[in-house]
C-alpha positions, -999 to 999 in steps of 0.1 A, spaced: 245 -702 -327 217 -683 -310 225 -650 -293 208 -642 -260 192 -611 -244 195 -611 -206 170 -588 -189 179 -575 -155 158 -554 -132 182 -534 -111 178 -539 -74 194 -519 -46 223 -538 -30 218 -552 5 238 -541 35 258 -574 35 267 -572 -2 304 -580 6 293 -614 21 279 -625 -13 300 -644 -39 326 -623 -56 314 -635 -90 280 -619 -83 296 -586 -74 318 -587 -104 290 -594 -128 268 -567 -112 297 -542 -115 303 -550 -151 267 -547 -163 247 -527 -138 270 -507 -116 293 -510 -86 279 -533 -59 278 -508 -31 261 -518 2 227 -503 5 192 -509 20 180 -535 -6 165 -569 2 193 -595 4 172 -623 -13 159 -601 -41 193 -588 -50 211 -621 -48 185 -638 -70 190 -610 -97 227 -612 -93 226 -650 -96 206 -648 -128 230 -622 -143 262 -640 -134 252 -674 -146 235 -662 -178 264 -640 -188 288 -668 -182 270 -697 -198 247 -684 -225 264 -678 -259 267 -643 -272 250 -626 -243 236 -590 -244 224 -575 -211 195 -551 -211 190 -532 -178 155 -520 -171 153 -482 -174 185 -477 -193 193 -474 -230 199 -506 -249 220 -505 -281 225 -542 -287 212 -564 -315 175 -565 -323 158 -582 -293 134 -600 -316 163 -619 -331 176 -631 -297 165 -657 -272 154 -641 -239 164 -649 -203 156 -629 -172 128 -614 -151 97 -600 -168 88 -565 -158 54 -555 -145 50 -535 -178 69 -558 -202 88 -548 -233 70 -556 -265 94 -583 -274 88 -600 -240 51 -600 -247 59 -618 -280 77 -647 -262 60 -681 -265 35 -684 -237 35 -710 -209 2 -724 -199 17 -735 -166 -1 -707 -147 -34 -725 -156 -22 -759 -144 -57 -765 -131 -68 -770 -168 -42 -797 -174 -62 -830 -172 -30 -852 -172 -18 -834 -141 -49 -842 -119 -38 -878 -109 -6 -863 -94 -21 -837 -71 -29 -860 -42 -61 -842 -33 -96 -835 -46 -98 -804 -68 -128 -789 -86 -128 -760 -112 -157 -736 -107 -170 -707 -128 -170 -672 -114 -204 -675 -97 -211 -671 -60 -236 -699 -58 -214 -723 -77 -184 -716 -56 -204 -719 -23 -218 -752 -36 -184 -765 -45 -170 -756 -11 -199 -773 7 -194 -804 -14 -157 -805 -7 -164 -803 31 -190 -831 28 -167 -854 8 -137 -849 31 -150 -845 67 -123 -829 90 -101 -818 61 -114 -783 52 -111 -766 18 -89 -741 0 -103 -717 -26 -80 -700 -51 -88 -674 -78 -72 -686 -110 -79 -658 -135 -55 -632 -122 -23 -641 -102 -27 -631 -66 -56 -608 -72 -74 -625 -43 -58 -642 -12 -64 -679 -8 -94 -687 13 -87 -714 39 -120 -729 49 -121 -749 81 -141 -782 84 -169 -763 101 -173 -739 71 -156 -709 88 -127 -689 73 -106 -660 82 -115 -629 63 -87 -603 58 -94 -567 66 -84 -546 36 -81 -516 59 -54 -532 81 -76 -543 110 -77 -577 126 -89 -606 104 -124 -619 113 -134 -655 115 -168 -659 98 -188 -684 78 -174 -688 43 -194 -673 14 -180 -665 -20 -191 -629 -19 -173 -623 14 -141 -637 0 -142 -623 -36 -164 -592 -32 -166 -571 -64 -145 -595 -83 -175 -618 -86 -192 -591 -106 -161 -581 -126 -155 -616 -138 -191 -630 -136 -197 -660 -158 -160 -666 -165 -155 -704 -166 -129 -721 -144 -123 -689 -125 -119 -705 -91 -103 -737 -79 -118 -754 -48 -94 -779 -33 -94 -804 -5 -72 -789 23 -43 -811 31 -10 -808 49 19 -801 26 52 -811 40 87 -805 26 78 -781 -2 102 -783 -31 106 -766 -65 118 -783 -97 128 -764 -128 115 -780 -161 131 -769 -193 124 -785 -227 100 -808 -210 127 -823 -187 134 -816 -150 169 -802 -147 174 -791 -111 156 -783 -79 157 -769 -44 136 -768 -13 113 -738 -9 134 -722 19 128 -685 16 161 -674 32 181 -694 6 193 -681 -28 216 -697 -54 245 -683 -33 237 -710 -8 239 -739 -33 266 -764 -24 270 -779 -58 239 -801 -57 218 -803 -88 189 -811 -65 196 -794 -32 185 -817 -3 177 -789 23 140 -782 30 116 -774 58 89 -798 69 66 -769 75 73 -739 52 89 -709 69 92 -727 103 129 -720 103 139 -756 110 160 -765 79 167 -802 74 187 -822 49 168 -851 32 187 -866 3 161 -895 3 132 -872 -2 152 -853 -28 158 -885 -48 121 -893 -45 111 -858 -58 136 -860 -87 121 -894 -99 86 -881 -94 92 -849 -113 104 -869 -143 73 -891 -141 50 -860 -140 68 -841 -167 66 -871 -190 29 -876 -183 20 -839 -191 45 -833 -219 17 -831 -245 -3 -806 -225 23 -784 -207 39 -757 -229 70 -737 -224 95 -737 -195 79 -740 -161 85 -748 -124 68 -777 -106 62 -773 -69 60 -805 -49 50 -817 -15 52 -849 6 18 -862 17 13 -877 52 15 -912 36 50 -904 24 41 -900 -13 51 -870 -34 24 -848 -50 22 -817 -71 12 -784 -55 11 -764 -87 30 -753 -118 41 -718 -127 59 -702 -156 97 -703 -151 107 -667 -159 100 -649 -125 98 -679 -102 119 -678 -71 152 -697 -72 159 -707 -36 193 -726 -33 192 -736 -70 221 -749 -90 223 -721 -116 248 -739 -138 224 -768 -143 195 -744 -150 214 -721 -175 230 -751 -193 195 -765 -199 182 -731 -210 212 -727 -233 204 -761 -249 167 -752 -255 168 -717 -271 136 -724 -291 116 -721 -258 129 -686 -253 127 -670 -288 102 -642 -295 75 -650 -320 68 -620 -343 35 -635 -353 22 -630 -317 23 -592 -323 31 -584 -287 -3 -593 -273 -5 -583 -236 -7 -610 -210 7 -640 -229 34 -646 -203 10 -647 -174 37 -638 -148 50 -604 -138 78 -590 -117 54 -580 -89 38 -614 -86 67 -637 -77 
């Protein structure tokens, strides 16, 4: 039987800590410290507490390592790992098998499931500008979205209107300015820093994404899911393996229950996971949306480790993780090469 190392990044408790499940507070008290009301973010703390409580209860032979504190358990390289990855990971975290989900744009089998036109572009201002103009010409009235794919969240998404204008953020805190799109205005010095890198940017057809939903895929199989409702955490799960609550427009605050869409997403996630099983590696999350024609599509994939949980069924997730320890074992041959995980605590 494989033992498990559970990594927890301690968070300050929120003011309403006593309104959270008693099991969360008990697990926190046992492994981290007394759950005393504080000024912490409620969602951040509840997600960490949910990870800790479920992992310590379901994973066999668990050993908890709290960031910033001494660890005197078994050799981490001999244990399967579960938990958030720090901004500056431990060497054994760096040796975990990588997930290529963060570069989902390079997965050919996924393209038919995106529901929109997408083009990968090298880090070259002229190439990006040409791709954007082409996207606007092919899809009049739709607009385009440009995403930098080399480094997670290094650059904000550029939402280009059908007339070629976009809103440029002011890095000094001033009001954003609506100006004609040009790659150098959006990427600035990053064009020079990464010049010539292939597939650096993704130019996509802009489309309305309704009822955003996240499915967890472990061992190549979808195991549970929840709507992308920011205010929900696993403490809000009602026992549904696929929680039916979601928002038609993300963050609009109007939470609706749609069991019919949930069933559609579950079946679609199985279809996609099966189609990309030979190309997608490691545990990952699959974000979905409903197109205007009522068909489900994939927004993107991301590595599983640090992805937000929303109202997830943690028992279903941790049971699947327990049954697939090979996806979470460090590989000594990797030698702790930086960056193999692709996701950091500060990029959730």
